[in-house]
TIVO-2410 file (N, C-alpha, C; in nm, 3 decimals):
# residues 52
REC num residu      c1      c2      c3 atome chaine
REC   1      M   0.255   1.632  -7.255     N      A
REC   1      M   0.206   1.530  -7.203    CA      A
REC   1      M   0.300   1.431  -7.135     C      A
REC   2      T   0.283   1.384  -7.016     N      A
REC   2      T   0.403   1.303  -6.941    CA      A
REC   2      T   0.350   1.156  -6.977     C      A
REC   3      S   0.444   1.090  -7.001     N      A
REC   3      S   0.429   0.947  -7.055    CA      A
REC   3      S   0.371   0.869  -6.922     C      A
REC   4      P   0.296   0.759  -6.942     N      A
REC   4      P   0.248   0.679  -6.814    CA      A
REC   4      P   0.379   0.608  -6.747     C      A
REC   5      W   0.468   0.570  -6.825     N      A
REC   5      W   0.580   0.520  -6.785    CA      A
REC   5      W   0.668   0.604  -6.678     C      A
REC   6      A   0.676   0.746  -6.735     N      A
REC   6      A   0.745   0.849  -6.663    CA      A
REC   6      A   0.668   0.858  -6.527     C      A
REC   7      S   0.567   0.850  -6.524     N      A
REC   7      S   0.477   0.884  -6.380    CA      A
REC   7      S   0.488   0.772  -6.313     C      A
REC   8      R   0.510   0.648  -6.341     N      A
REC   8      R   0.520   0.540  -6.273    CA      A
REC   8      R   0.661   0.528  -6.216     C      A
REC   9      L   0.769   0.558  -6.302     N      A
REC   9      L   0.891   0.577  -6.250    CA      A
REC   9      L   0.921   0.672  -6.141     C      A
REC  10      A   0.859   0.778  -6.164     N      A
REC  10      A   0.853   0.895  -6.051    CA      A
REC  10      A   0.789   0.849  -5.923     C      A
REC  11      T   0.674   0.789  -5.945     N      A
REC  11      T   0.599   0.747  -5.808    CA      A
REC  11      T   0.704   0.636  -5.732     C      A
REC  12      A   0.749   0.548  -5.799     N      A
REC  12      A   0.842   0.432  -5.763    CA      A
REC  12      A   0.964   0.502  -5.689     C      A
REC  13      A   1.020   0.594  -5.761     N      A
REC  13      A   1.153   0.657  -5.703    CA      A
REC  13      A   1.096   0.718  -5.573     C      A
REC  14      A   0.982   0.788  -5.560     N      A
REC  14      A   0.948   0.864  -5.450    CA      A
REC  14      A   0.916   0.761  -5.339     C      A
REC  15      R   0.854   0.656  -5.371     N      A
REC  15      R   0.818   0.565  -5.274    CA      A
REC  15      R   0.956   0.498  -5.212     C      A
REC  16      R   1.050   0.472  -5.294     N      A
REC  16      R   1.175   0.407  -5.240    CA      A
REC  16      R   1.235   0.511  -5.150     C      A
REC  17      V   1.253   0.641  -5.164     N      A
REC  17      V   1.301   0.739  -5.095    CA      A
REC  17      V   1.213   0.738  -4.953     C      A
REC  18      A   1.103   0.735  -4.962     N      A
REC  18      A   0.998   0.747  -4.840    CA      A
REC  18      A   1.050   0.616  -4.753     C      A
REC  19      V   1.035   0.528  -4.804     N      A
REC  19      V   1.055   0.367  -4.742    CA      A
REC  19      V   1.212   0.378  -4.673     C      A
REC  20      T   1.292   0.435  -4.751     N      A
REC  20      T   1.425   0.437  -4.697    CA      A
REC  20      T   1.431   0.522  -4.585     C      A
REC  21      A   1.375   0.637  -4.586     N      A
REC  21      A   1.369   0.735  -4.463    CA      A
REC  21      A   1.291   0.674  -4.354     C      A
REC  22      A   1.174   0.599  -4.375     N      A
REC  22      A   1.100   0.535  -4.262    CA      A
REC  22      A   1.187   0.426  -4.218     C      A
REC  23      V   1.262   0.354  -4.286     N      A
REC  23      V   1.349   0.219  -4.246    CA      A
REC  23      V   1.455   0.303  -4.145     C      A
REC  24      A   1.509   0.386  -4.190     N      A
REC  24      A   1.654   0.450  -4.135    CA      A
REC  24      A   1.579   0.507  -4.007     C      A
REC  25      A   1.459   0.576  -4.006     N      A
REC  25      A   1.431   0.646  -3.870    CA      A
REC  25      A   1.393   0.534  -3.782     C      A
REC  26      A   1.312   0.437  -3.819     N      A
REC  26      A   1.279   0.319  -3.722    CA      A
REC  26      A   1.395   0.258  -3.648     C      A
REC  27      D   1.493   0.252  -3.720     N      A
REC  27      D   1.595   0.176  -3.644    CA      A
REC  27      D   1.728   0.241  -3.704     C      A
REC  28      P   1.764   0.347  -3.647     N      A
REC  28      P   1.924   0.401  -3.702    CA      A
REC  28      P   2.022   0.332  -3.702     C      A
REC  29      S   2.024   0.208  -3.609     N      A
REC  29      S   2.140   0.128  -3.599    CA      A
REC  29      S   2.172   0.032  -3.694     C      A
REC  30      L   2.077   0.012  -3.801     N      A
REC  30      L   2.068  -0.065  -3.922    CA      A
REC  30      L   2.190  -0.023  -4.007     C      A
REC  31      P   2.268  -0.103  -4.046     N      A
REC  31      P   2.366  -0.068  -4.154    CA      A
REC  31      P   2.301  -0.033  -4.306     C      A
REC  32      A   2.366   0.059  -4.361     N      A
REC  32      A   2.312   0.120  -4.471    CA      A
REC  32      A   2.289   0.001  -4.590     C      A
REC  33      D   2.370  -0.086  -4.584     N      A
REC  33      D   2.347  -0.209  -4.692    CA      A
REC  33      D   2.202  -0.293  -4.645     C      A
REC  34      V   2.195  -0.302  -4.520     N      A
REC  34      V   2.070  -0.348  -4.480    CA      A
REC  34      V   1.945  -0.282  -4.521     C      A
REC  35      I   1.943  -0.161  -4.498     N      A
REC  35      I   1.830  -0.074  -4.530    CA      A
REC  35      I   1.815  -0.064  -4.707     C      A
REC  36      T   1.934  -0.066  -4.761     N      A
REC  36      T   1.929  -0.075  -4.901    CA      A
REC  36      T   1.860  -0.221  -4.964     C      A
REC  37      A   1.877  -0.292  -4.892     N      A
REC  37      A   1.838  -0.446  -4.948    CA      A
REC  37      A   1.688  -0.456  -4.901     C      A
REC  38      A   1.648  -0.390  -4.795     N      A
REC  38      A   1.496  -0.410  -4.767    CA      A
REC  38      A   1.415  -0.299  -4.838     C      A
REC  39      V   1.476  -0.206  -4.894     N      A
REC  39      V   1.375  -0.101  -4.964    CA      A
REC  39      V   1.289  -0.145  -5.084     C      A
REC  40      P   1.361  -0.222  -5.179     N      A
REC  40      P   1.281  -0.293  -5.281    CA      A
REC  40      P   1.153  -0.382  -5.229     C      A
REC  41      V   1.187  -0.445  -5.130     N      A
REC  41      V   1.054  -0.535  -5.080    CA      A
REC  41      V   0.969  -0.458  -5.012     C      A
REC  42      C   0.996  -0.365  -4.932     N      A
REC  42      C   0.908  -0.284  -4.865    CA      A
REC  42      C   0.833  -0.180  -4.952     C      A
REC  43      A   0.911  -0.127  -5.059     N      A
REC  43      A   0.853  -0.022  -5.146    CA      A
REC  43      A   0.719  -0.107  -5.238     C      A
REC  44      R   0.730  -0.236  -5.264     N      A
REC  44      R   0.636  -0.293  -5.330    CA      A
REC  44      R   0.514  -0.319  -5.273     C      A
REC  45      T   0.499  -0.327  -5.116     N      A
REC  45      T   0.394  -0.354  -5.061    CA      A
REC  45      T   0.325  -0.213  -5.026     C      A
REC  46      T   0.182  -0.244  -4.995     N      A
REC  46      T   0.085  -0.135  -4.957    CA      A
REC  46      T   0.104  -0.097  -4.816     C      A
REC  47      T   0.167  -0.168  -4.716     N      A
REC  47      T   0.154  -0.160  -4.575    CA      A
REC  47      T   0.298  -0.096  -4.541     C      A
REC  48      S   0.287  -0.026  -4.402     N      A
REC  48      S   0.405   0.034  -4.355    CA      A
REC  48      S   0.508  -0.075  -4.337     C      A
REC  49      P   0.631  -0.034  -4.366     N      A
REC  49      P   0.734  -0.148  -4.347    CA      A
REC  49      P   0.740  -0.170  -4.196     C      A
REC  50      T   0.706  -0.096  -4.097     N      A
REC  50      T   0.695  -0.119  -3.955    CA      A
REC  50      T   0.562  -0.197  -3.915     C      A
REC  51      S   0.484  -0.207  -3.996     N      A
REC  51      S   0.369  -0.301  -3.958    CA      A
REC  51      S   0.381  -0.445  -4.009     C      A
REC  52      A   0.482  -0.471  -4.086     N      A
REC  52      A   0.502  -0.615  -4.138    CA      A
REC  52      A   0.567  -0.711  -4.040     C      A
***
């Protein structure tokens, strides 16, 4: 049986990967450190990072 915490951590990790890819695709000229800084904020929202 999978722990609820393990499931939440896996979901959060997958969300961070998806948001990082979306931000990088939206503006490839952004430096990696800017994308990395933006991901925790965007990953906590339920809206698309490009709609904010």
